[in-house]
All heavy atoms as TSV, in Angstrom:
chain	resi	resn	atom	element	x	y	z
A	1	MET	N	N	73.619	118.800	76.402
A	1	MET	CA	C	72.654	117.779	76.909
A	1	MET	C	C	72.846	116.615	75.881
A	1	MET	O	O	72.991	116.711	74.684
A	1	MET	CB	C	71.242	118.290	76.756
A	1	MET	CG	C	70.203	117.281	77.152
A	1	MET	SD	S	68.639	118.093	77.372
A	1	MET	CE	C	67.629	116.944	76.528
A	2	VAL	N	N	72.793	115.362	76.460
A	2	VAL	CA	C	73.012	114.138	75.582
A	2	VAL	C	C	71.705	113.564	75.381
A	2	VAL	O	O	70.862	113.310	76.338
A	2	VAL	CB	C	73.947	113.170	76.365
A	2	VAL	CG1	C	74.035	111.824	75.565
A	2	VAL	CG2	C	75.270	113.780	76.704
A	3	THR	N	N	71.420	113.260	74.104
A	3	THR	CA	C	70.105	112.642	73.826
A	3	THR	C	C	70.376	111.196	73.433
A	3	THR	O	O	71.349	110.858	72.804
A	3	THR	CB	C	69.456	113.365	72.598
A	3	THR	OG1	O	70.354	113.336	71.536
A	3	THR	CG2	C	69.111	114.881	72.940
A	4	ALA	N	N	69.514	110.288	73.830
A	4	ALA	CA	C	69.616	108.932	73.537
A	4	ALA	C	C	68.996	108.588	72.189
A	4	ALA	O	O	67.967	109.134	71.852
A	4	ALA	CB	C	68.908	108.133	74.645
A	5	GLU	N	N	69.550	107.653	71.511
A	5	GLU	CA	C	69.064	107.227	70.248
A	5	GLU	C	C	67.900	106.337	70.587
A	5	GLU	O	O	67.796	105.747	71.612
A	5	GLU	CB	C	70.152	106.545	69.432
A	5	GLU	CG	C	71.297	107.402	69.107
A	5	GLU	CD	C	72.469	106.698	68.389
A	5	GLU	OE1	O	72.313	105.473	68.095
A	5	GLU	OE2	O	73.432	107.207	68.187
A	6	PRO	N	N	66.988	106.184	69.569
A	6	PRO	CA	C	65.879	105.319	69.877
A	6	PRO	C	C	66.178	103.857	70.161
A	6	PRO	O	O	65.510	103.215	70.866
A	6	PRO	CB	C	65.093	105.357	68.542
A	6	PRO	CG	C	65.597	106.553	67.859
A	6	PRO	CD	C	66.896	106.838	68.366
A	7	ASP	N	N	67.362	103.324	69.650
A	7	ASP	CA	C	67.741	101.923	69.906
A	7	ASP	C	C	68.513	101.722	71.223
A	7	ASP	O	O	68.801	100.649	71.639
A	7	ASP	CB	C	68.483	101.363	68.760
A	7	ASP	CG	C	69.813	102.163	68.475
A	7	ASP	OD1	O	70.041	103.201	69.119
A	7	ASP	OD2	O	70.596	101.680	67.625
A	8	GLY	N	N	68.869	102.914	71.891
A	8	GLY	CA	C	69.468	102.749	73.178
A	8	GLY	C	C	71.018	102.606	73.167
A	8	GLY	O	O	71.577	102.232	74.148
A	9	LYS	N	N	71.642	102.712	71.976
A	9	LYS	CA	C	73.121	102.486	71.989
A	9	LYS	C	C	73.822	103.506	72.789
A	9	LYS	O	O	74.805	103.118	73.467
A	9	LYS	CB	C	73.524	102.469	70.485
A	9	LYS	CG	C	73.153	101.263	69.683
A	9	LYS	CD	C	73.700	101.336	68.370
A	9	LYS	CE	C	73.362	100.129	67.503
A	9	LYS	NZ	N	73.893	100.148	66.114
A	10	LEU	N	N	73.450	104.773	72.689
A	10	LEU	CA	C	74.176	105.808	73.384
A	10	LEU	C	C	74.030	105.588	74.894
A	10	LEU	O	O	75.029	105.747	75.637
A	10	LEU	CB	C	73.623	107.154	72.994
A	10	LEU	CG	C	74.445	108.305	73.557
A	10	LEU	CD1	C	75.920	108.263	73.125
A	10	LEU	CD2	C	73.811	109.664	73.130
A	11	SER	N	N	72.887	105.237	75.362
A	11	SER	CA	C	72.702	105.111	76.821
A	11	SER	C	C	73.506	103.909	77.318
A	11	SER	O	O	74.148	103.903	78.424
A	11	SER	CB	C	71.264	104.882	77.168
A	11	SER	OG	O	70.727	103.701	76.562
A	12	ARG	N	N	73.651	102.871	76.546
A	12	ARG	CA	C	74.500	101.725	77.023
A	12	ARG	C	C	75.956	102.078	76.844
A	12	ARG	O	O	76.664	101.709	77.820
A	12	ARG	CB	C	74.188	100.514	75.975
A	12	ARG	CG	C	75.109	99.308	76.305
A	12	ARG	CD	C	74.531	98.056	75.663
A	12	ARG	NE	N	75.459	96.933	75.774
A	12	ARG	CZ	C	75.561	96.187	76.820
A	12	ARG	NH1	N	74.795	96.434	77.917
A	12	ARG	NH2	N	76.416	95.197	76.943
A	13	ARG	N	N	76.364	102.894	75.940
A	13	ARG	CA	C	77.711	103.333	75.894
A	13	ARG	C	C	78.061	104.146	77.078
A	13	ARG	O	O	79.132	104.015	77.659
A	13	ARG	CB	C	77.946	104.168	74.614
A	13	ARG	CG	C	79.034	103.619	73.754
A	13	ARG	CD	C	79.289	104.470	72.511
A	13	ARG	NE	N	78.433	103.967	71.494
A	13	ARG	CZ	C	77.809	104.733	70.556
A	13	ARG	NH1	N	78.137	105.998	70.480
A	13	ARG	NH2	N	77.041	104.260	69.671
A	14	LEU	N	N	77.139	105.130	77.501
A	14	LEU	CA	C	77.425	105.911	78.635
A	14	LEU	C	C	77.456	105.066	79.911
A	14	LEU	O	O	78.269	105.261	80.794
A	14	LEU	CB	C	76.359	107.017	78.811
A	14	LEU	CG	C	76.375	108.125	77.825
A	14	LEU	CD1	C	75.245	109.008	77.941
A	14	LEU	CD2	C	77.668	108.931	77.977
A	15	TRP	N	N	76.604	104.027	79.975
A	15	TRP	CA	C	76.588	103.146	81.147
A	15	TRP	C	C	77.961	102.432	81.269
A	15	TRP	O	O	78.467	102.347	82.410
A	15	TRP	CB	C	75.444	102.212	81.039
A	15	TRP	CG	C	75.348	101.302	82.223
A	15	TRP	CD1	C	74.721	101.554	83.400
A	15	TRP	CD2	C	75.925	100.020	82.433
A	15	TRP	NE1	N	74.794	100.561	84.278
A	15	TRP	CE2	C	75.614	99.620	83.683
A	15	TRP	CE3	C	76.744	99.230	81.696
A	15	TRP	CZ2	C	76.045	98.321	84.288
A	15	TRP	CZ3	C	77.136	98.026	82.175
A	15	TRP	CH2	C	76.749	97.560	83.439
A	16	LEU	N	N	78.457	101.930	80.134
A	16	LEU	CA	C	79.738	101.227	80.134
A	16	LEU	C	C	80.887	102.161	80.523
A	16	LEU	O	O	81.815	101.799	81.232
A	16	LEU	CB	C	80.001	100.594	78.776
A	16	LEU	CG	C	79.138	99.453	78.429
A	16	LEU	CD1	C	79.378	98.956	77.051
A	16	LEU	CD2	C	79.430	98.274	79.383
A	17	ILE	N	N	80.849	103.419	80.075
A	17	ILE	CA	C	81.940	104.381	80.417
A	17	ILE	C	C	81.830	104.606	81.935
A	17	ILE	O	O	82.845	104.622	82.612
A	17	ILE	CB	C	81.825	105.640	79.586
A	17	ILE	CG1	C	82.167	105.390	78.134
A	17	ILE	CG2	C	82.661	106.754	80.186
A	17	ILE	CD1	C	81.800	106.516	77.211
A	18	GLN	N	N	80.693	104.828	82.475
A	18	GLN	CA	C	80.525	105.113	83.879
A	18	GLN	C	C	80.993	103.926	84.662
A	18	GLN	O	O	81.670	104.083	85.695
A	18	GLN	CB	C	79.111	105.440	84.207
A	18	GLN	CG	C	78.661	106.783	83.749
A	18	GLN	CD	C	77.142	107.004	83.997
A	18	GLN	OE1	O	76.468	106.150	84.365
A	18	GLN	NE2	N	76.750	108.278	83.735
A	19	PHE	N	N	80.623	102.724	84.226
A	19	PHE	CA	C	81.031	101.487	84.965
A	19	PHE	C	C	82.521	101.297	85.025
A	19	PHE	O	O	83.117	101.038	86.013
A	19	PHE	CB	C	80.357	100.290	84.268
A	19	PHE	CG	C	80.664	98.975	84.921
A	19	PHE	CD1	C	80.095	98.607	86.185
A	19	PHE	CD2	C	81.696	98.089	84.363
A	19	PHE	CE1	C	80.443	97.399	86.756
A	19	PHE	CE2	C	81.937	96.931	85.000
A	19	PHE	CZ	C	81.269	96.570	86.174
A	20	ALA	N	N	83.109	101.581	83.837
A	20	ALA	CA	C	84.598	101.469	83.800
A	20	ALA	C	C	85.297	102.475	84.701
A	20	ALA	O	O	86.236	102.199	85.358
A	20	ALA	CB	C	85.110	101.608	82.388
A	21	LEU	N	N	84.783	103.735	84.743
A	21	LEU	CA	C	85.290	104.707	85.602
A	21	LEU	C	C	85.211	104.341	87.080
A	21	LEU	O	O	86.160	104.458	87.846
A	21	LEU	CB	C	84.550	106.045	85.395
A	21	LEU	CG	C	85.020	107.227	86.179
A	21	LEU	CD1	C	86.381	107.659	85.900
A	21	LEU	CD2	C	84.026	108.407	86.019
A	22	ILE	N	N	84.034	103.863	87.445
A	22	ILE	CA	C	83.839	103.498	88.864
A	22	ILE	C	C	84.741	102.330	89.232
A	22	ILE	O	O	85.339	102.336	90.352
A	22	ILE	CB	C	82.313	103.162	89.154
A	22	ILE	CG1	C	81.532	104.402	89.015
A	22	ILE	CG2	C	82.138	102.447	90.488
A	22	ILE	CD1	C	80.014	104.181	89.045
A	23	VAL	N	N	84.867	101.326	88.382
A	23	VAL	CA	C	85.710	100.178	88.680
A	23	VAL	C	C	87.156	100.603	88.744
A	23	VAL	O	O	87.943	100.221	89.665
A	23	VAL	CB	C	85.522	99.084	87.585
A	23	VAL	CG1	C	86.636	98.018	87.721
A	23	VAL	CG2	C	84.199	98.492	87.667
A	24	GLY	N	N	87.591	101.466	87.885
A	24	GLY	CA	C	88.991	102.018	87.909
A	24	GLY	C	C	89.254	102.786	89.145
A	24	GLY	O	O	90.350	102.674	89.745
A	25	LEU	N	N	88.341	103.590	89.565
A	25	LEU	CA	C	88.494	104.380	90.908
A	25	LEU	C	C	88.554	103.426	92.007
A	25	LEU	O	O	89.342	103.641	92.956
A	25	LEU	CB	C	87.438	105.372	90.968
A	25	LEU	CG	C	87.441	106.575	90.034
A	25	LEU	CD1	C	86.201	107.462	90.174
A	25	LEU	CD2	C	88.787	107.359	90.222
A	26	ASN	N	N	87.746	102.414	92.057
A	26	ASN	CA	C	87.713	101.463	93.199
A	26	ASN	C	C	89.067	100.765	93.264
A	26	ASN	O	O	89.543	100.566	94.299
A	26	ASN	CB	C	86.547	100.526	92.966
A	26	ASN	CG	C	85.191	101.085	93.494
A	26	ASN	OD1	O	85.191	102.083	94.162
A	26	ASN	ND2	N	84.203	100.419	93.025
A	27	ARG	N	N	89.574	100.350	92.053
A	27	ARG	CA	C	90.886	99.694	92.067
A	27	ARG	C	C	91.878	100.519	92.664
A	27	ARG	O	O	92.784	100.037	93.432
A	27	ARG	CB	C	91.178	99.228	90.677
A	27	ARG	CG	C	90.396	98.030	90.164
A	27	ARG	CD	C	90.779	97.697	88.746
A	27	ARG	NE	N	92.131	97.182	88.761
A	27	ARG	CZ	C	92.830	97.007	87.686
A	27	ARG	NH1	N	92.350	97.437	86.525
A	27	ARG	NH2	N	94.083	96.634	87.722
A	28	ARG	N	N	91.927	101.772	92.308
A	28	ARG	CA	C	92.986	102.704	92.676
A	28	ARG	C	C	92.856	102.906	94.249
A	28	ARG	O	O	93.925	102.950	94.909
A	28	ARG	CB	C	92.795	104.036	91.999
A	28	ARG	CG	C	93.920	105.079	92.359
A	28	ARG	CD	C	93.790	106.308	91.577
A	28	ARG	NE	N	93.996	105.990	90.091
A	28	ARG	CZ	C	95.156	106.383	89.513
A	28	ARG	NH1	N	96.097	107.048	90.168
A	28	ARG	NH2	N	95.370	106.066	88.214
A	29	VAL	N	N	91.642	103.071	94.716
A	29	VAL	CA	C	91.497	103.325	96.206
A	29	VAL	C	C	91.914	102.026	97.010
A	29	VAL	O	O	92.611	102.142	97.964
A	29	VAL	CB	C	89.984	103.625	96.466
A	29	VAL	CG1	C	89.714	103.545	98.007
A	29	VAL	CG2	C	89.715	105.040	95.957
A	30	LEU	N	N	91.559	100.869	96.491
A	30	LEU	CA	C	91.954	99.592	97.193
A	30	LEU	C	C	93.473	99.410	97.125
A	30	LEU	O	O	94.027	98.966	98.100
A	30	LEU	CB	C	91.242	98.458	96.554
A	30	LEU	CG	C	89.703	98.346	96.848
A	30	LEU	CD1	C	89.096	97.249	96.132
A	30	LEU	CD2	C	89.471	98.273	98.345
A	31	ARG	N	N	94.152	99.789	96.040
A	31	ARG	CA	C	95.496	99.641	95.920
A	31	ARG	C	C	96.233	100.567	96.944
A	31	ARG	O	O	97.210	100.224	97.626
A	31	ARG	CB	C	96.068	100.031	94.574
A	31	ARG	CG	C	95.905	98.896	93.562
A	31	ARG	CD	C	96.472	99.258	92.264
A	31	ARG	NE	N	96.175	98.311	91.239
A	31	ARG	CZ	C	96.449	98.450	89.978
A	31	ARG	NH1	N	96.940	99.541	89.496
A	31	ARG	NH2	N	96.081	97.461	89.113
A	32	ALA	N	N	95.773	101.794	97.034
A	32	ALA	CA	C	96.335	102.740	97.974
A	32	ALA	C	C	96.107	102.236	99.412
A	32	ALA	O	O	96.984	102.432	100.273
A	32	ALA	CB	C	95.729	104.160	97.769
A	33	ALA	N	N	94.943	101.698	99.759
A	33	ALA	CA	C	94.672	101.175	101.107
A	33	ALA	C	C	95.617	100.092	101.402
A	33	ALA	O	O	96.173	99.989	102.503
A	33	ALA	CB	C	93.201	100.757	101.258
A	34	TYR	N	N	95.731	99.126	100.532
A	34	TYR	CA	C	96.625	97.972	100.698
A	34	TYR	C	C	98.076	98.421	100.910
A	34	TYR	O	O	98.747	97.911	101.776
A	34	TYR	CB	C	96.526	97.051	99.515
A	34	TYR	CG	C	97.488	95.890	99.618
A	34	TYR	CD1	C	97.233	94.838	100.478
A	34	TYR	CD2	C	98.627	95.743	98.747
A	34	TYR	CE1	C	98.212	93.743	100.640
A	34	TYR	CE2	C	99.472	94.714	98.865
A	34	TYR	CZ	C	99.245	93.718	99.749
A	34	TYR	OH	O	100.161	92.645	99.891
A	35	ALA	N	N	98.500	99.410	100.114
A	35	ALA	CA	C	99.884	99.870	100.203
A	35	ALA	C	C	100.118	100.576	101.540
A	35	ALA	O	O	101.232	100.512	102.111
A	35	ALA	CB	C	100.221	100.832	98.959
A	36	SER	N	N	99.088	101.217	101.991
A	36	SER	CA	C	99.331	101.945	103.272
A	36	SER	C	C	99.333	100.976	104.535
A	36	SER	O	O	99.850	101.264	105.581
A	36	SER	CB	C	98.201	102.984	103.519
A	36	SER	OG	O	96.966	102.312	103.733
A	37	LEU	N	N	98.744	99.769	104.361
A	37	LEU	CA	C	98.722	98.763	105.457
A	37	LEU	C	C	100.045	97.933	105.536
A	37	LEU	O	O	100.304	97.315	106.441
A	37	LEU	CB	C	97.590	97.851	105.290
A	37	LEU	CG	C	96.172	98.519	105.522
A	37	LEU	CD1	C	95.094	97.527	105.200
A	37	LEU	CD2	C	96.023	99.077	106.862
A	38	ARG	N	N	100.766	97.917	104.439
A	38	ARG	CA	C	102.011	97.190	104.359
A	38	ARG	C	C	103.065	97.759	105.217
A	38	ARG	O	O	103.299	98.944	105.167
A	38	ARG	CB	C	102.550	97.002	102.947
A	38	ARG	CG	C	101.575	96.185	102.072
A	38	ARG	CD	C	102.132	96.058	100.635
A	38	ARG	NE	N	103.419	95.515	100.690
A	38	ARG	CZ	C	104.238	95.393	99.583
A	38	ARG	NH1	N	103.794	95.991	98.474
A	38	ARG	NH2	N	105.377	94.836	99.648
A	39	THR	N	N	103.763	96.965	106.084
A	39	THR	CA	C	104.745	97.476	106.899
A	39	THR	C	C	105.981	96.509	106.760
A	39	THR	O	O	105.912	95.379	106.329
A	39	THR	CB	C	104.378	97.528	108.409
A	39	THR	OG1	O	104.035	96.246	108.862
A	39	THR	CG2	C	103.177	98.401	108.577
A	40	ASP	N	N	107.132	97.001	107.250
A	40	ASP	CA	C	108.316	96.192	107.256
A	40	ASP	C	C	108.510	95.361	108.534
A	40	ASP	O	O	109.343	94.548	108.738
A	40	ASP	CB	C	109.529	97.043	107.003
A	40	ASP	CG	C	109.613	97.500	105.583
A	40	ASP	OD1	O	109.047	96.905	104.744
A	40	ASP	OD2	O	110.241	98.564	105.418
A	41	ALA	N	N	107.614	95.667	109.530
A	41	ALA	CA	C	107.724	94.931	110.855
A	41	ALA	C	C	107.055	93.606	110.715
A	41	ALA	O	O	105.866	93.524	110.355
A	41	ALA	CB	C	107.020	95.824	111.940
A	42	TYR	N	N	107.747	92.549	111.049
A	42	TYR	CA	C	107.230	91.185	110.976
A	42	TYR	C	C	107.023	90.676	112.411
A	42	TYR	O	O	107.788	91.035	113.299
A	42	TYR	CB	C	108.231	90.276	110.237
A	42	TYR	CG	C	108.285	90.550	108.741
A	42	TYR	CD1	C	109.281	91.317	108.245
A	42	TYR	CD2	C	107.299	90.034	107.942
A	42	TYR	CE1	C	109.326	91.631	106.862
A	42	TYR	CE2	C	107.325	90.322	106.523
A	42	TYR	CZ	C	108.295	91.065	106.030
A	42	TYR	OH	O	108.379	91.329	104.732
A	43	PRO	N	N	106.066	89.800	112.535
A	43	PRO	CA	C	105.942	89.131	113.902
A	43	PRO	C	C	107.125	88.214	114.231
A	43	PRO	O	O	107.827	87.779	113.286
A	43	PRO	CB	C	104.641	88.381	113.794
A	43	PRO	CG	C	104.462	88.124	112.348
A	43	PRO	CD	C	105.177	89.217	111.632
A	44	PRO	N	N	107.305	87.951	115.463
A	44	PRO	CA	C	108.352	87.027	115.810
A	44	PRO	C	C	108.118	85.617	115.262
A	44	PRO	O	O	106.965	85.235	115.047
A	44	PRO	CB	C	108.448	86.955	117.314
A	44	PRO	CG	C	107.018	87.476	117.711
A	44	PRO	CD	C	106.615	88.354	116.692
A	45	PHE	N	N	109.164	84.864	114.968
A	45	PHE	CA	C	109.061	83.571	114.373
A	45	PHE	C	C	108.849	82.515	115.363
A	45	PHE	O	O	108.647	81.337	114.989
A	45	PHE	CB	C	110.245	83.275	113.511
A	45	PHE	CG	C	110.328	84.228	112.297
A	45	PHE	CD1	C	111.320	85.221	112.233
A	45	PHE	CD2	C	109.426	84.072	111.257
A	45	PHE	CE1	C	111.354	86.104	111.166
A	45	PHE	CE2	C	109.484	84.895	110.160
A	45	PHE	CZ	C	110.403	85.895	110.122
A	46	ARG	N	N	109.021	82.793	116.636
A	46	ARG	CA	C	108.765	81.746	117.723
A	46	ARG	C	C	107.379	81.876	118.271
A	46	ARG	O	O	106.793	82.920	118.333
A	46	ARG	CB	C	109.806	81.990	118.882
A	46	ARG	CG	C	111.218	81.885	118.487
A	46	ARG	CD	C	112.096	82.023	119.685
A	46	ARG	NE	N	111.678	83.106	120.517
A	46	ARG	CZ	C	111.949	83.152	121.874
A	46	ARG	NH1	N	112.608	82.276	122.377
A	46	ARG	NH2	N	111.508	84.207	122.544
A	47	ARG	N	N	106.898	80.681	118.665
A	47	ARG	CA	C	105.525	80.695	119.339
A	47	ARG	C	C	105.693	81.027	120.754
A	47	ARG	O	O	104.837	81.679	121.382
A	47	ARG	CB	C	104.929	79.320	119.240
A	47	ARG	CG	C	104.323	79.003	117.908
A	47	ARG	CD	C	103.662	77.736	117.878
A	47	ARG	NE	N	103.073	77.494	116.641
A	47	ARG	CZ	C	101.806	77.141	116.438
A	47	ARG	NH1	N	101.022	77.043	117.403
A	47	ARG	NH2	N	101.340	76.995	115.219
A	48	ASP	N	N	106.866	80.611	121.396
A	48	ASP	CA	C	107.104	80.902	122.768
A	48	ASP	C	C	107.440	82.399	122.923
A	48	ASP	O	O	108.459	82.855	122.438
A	48	ASP	CB	C	108.262	80.037	123.263
A	48	ASP	CG	C	108.636	80.365	124.738
A	48	ASP	OD1	O	107.666	80.838	125.449
A	48	ASP	OD2	O	109.710	80.132	125.080
A	49	GLN	N	N	106.685	83.224	123.698
A	49	GLN	CA	C	106.881	84.548	123.824
A	49	GLN	C	C	107.513	84.876	125.209
A	49	GLN	O	O	107.499	85.988	125.649
A	49	GLN	CB	C	105.590	85.358	123.692
A	49	GLN	CG	C	104.983	85.180	122.340
A	49	GLN	CD	C	105.920	85.810	121.282
A	49	GLN	OE1	O	106.398	86.880	121.402
A	49	GLN	NE2	N	106.042	85.143	120.205
A	50	GLY	N	N	108.048	83.804	125.812
A	50	GLY	CA	C	108.691	83.956	127.178
A	50	GLY	C	C	109.972	84.701	127.096
A	50	GLY	O	O	110.372	85.310	126.174
A	51	GLY	N	N	110.681	84.549	128.198
A	51	GLY	CA	C	112.010	85.205	128.323
A	51	GLY	C	C	113.082	84.576	127.506
A	51	GLY	O	O	112.837	83.839	126.647
A	52	GLU	N	N	114.312	84.964	127.868
A	52	GLU	CA	C	115.504	84.451	127.131
A	52	GLU	C	C	115.576	82.935	127.299
A	52	GLU	O	O	115.250	82.367	128.382
A	52	GLU	CB	C	116.677	85.141	127.626
A	52	GLU	CG	C	116.761	86.601	127.376
A	52	GLU	CD	C	116.953	86.904	125.909
A	52	GLU	OE1	O	117.686	86.153	125.265
A	52	GLU	OE2	O	116.405	87.838	125.394
A	53	GLU	N	N	116.081	82.230	126.320
A	53	GLU	CA	C	116.370	80.786	126.419
A	53	GLU	C	C	117.680	80.644	127.012
A	53	GLU	O	O	118.694	81.324	126.760
A	53	GLU	CB	C	116.358	80.199	125.019
A	53	GLU	CG	C	115.005	80.217	124.369
A	53	GLU	CD	C	115.040	79.513	122.995
A	53	GLU	OE1	O	116.140	78.934	122.700
A	53	GLU	OE2	O	114.111	79.565	122.313
A	54	SER	N	N	117.780	79.662	127.950
A	54	SER	CA	C	119.035	79.346	128.565
A	54	SER	C	C	119.626	78.016	127.920
A	54	SER	O	O	118.839	77.154	127.512
A	54	SER	CB	C	118.895	79.202	130.078
A	54	SER	OG	O	118.055	78.005	130.346
A	55	GLY	N	N	120.919	77.990	127.915
A	55	GLY	CA	C	121.593	76.757	127.291
A	55	GLY	C	C	121.386	75.566	128.106
A	55	GLY	O	O	121.478	74.395	127.596
A	56	ALA	N	N	121.106	75.654	129.393
A	56	ALA	CA	C	120.952	74.439	130.340
A	56	ALA	C	C	119.730	73.714	129.984
A	56	ALA	O	O	119.645	72.514	130.212
A	56	ALA	CB	C	120.991	74.895	131.691
A	57	ASP	N	N	118.679	74.369	129.501
A	57	ASP	CA	C	117.376	73.715	129.264
A	57	ASP	C	C	117.422	72.914	127.963
A	57	ASP	O	O	116.624	71.999	127.750
A	57	ASP	CB	C	116.290	74.705	129.230
A	57	ASP	CG	C	116.031	75.353	130.613
A	57	ASP	OD1	O	116.380	74.757	131.515
A	57	ASP	OD2	O	115.449	76.478	130.477
A	58	LEU	N	N	118.277	73.172	127.030
A	58	LEU	CA	C	118.343	72.510	125.730
A	58	LEU	C	C	119.275	71.366	125.790
A	58	LEU	O	O	120.400	71.415	126.248
A	58	LEU	CB	C	118.840	73.533	124.735
A	58	LEU	CG	C	118.006	74.751	124.457
A	58	LEU	CD1	C	118.721	75.671	123.505
A	58	LEU	CD2	C	116.608	74.402	124.057
A	59	ARG	N	N	118.925	70.213	125.305
A	59	ARG	CA	C	119.733	69.007	125.291
A	59	ARG	C	C	119.700	68.383	123.917
A	59	ARG	O	O	118.736	68.247	123.261
A	59	ARG	CB	C	119.328	68.056	126.387
A	59	ARG	CG	C	119.680	68.562	127.722
A	59	ARG	CD	C	119.424	67.612	128.761
A	59	ARG	NE	N	119.584	68.203	130.038
A	59	ARG	CZ	C	119.552	67.674	131.129
A	59	ARG	NH1	N	119.288	66.366	131.202
A	59	ARG	NH2	N	119.840	68.250	132.270
């Protein structure tokens, strides 16, 4: 059992340790989520999503 000192230093220390642990875990989870969403498939670079371009239309 952890007892707190009368001036509250121990409770503040424990709070800071818990805060650092939670922040560290959140960073790790967010990094893993971001890494899982990254793909090598890119969208097409053209806005026109129509069929093939023919050489007769270009001048």
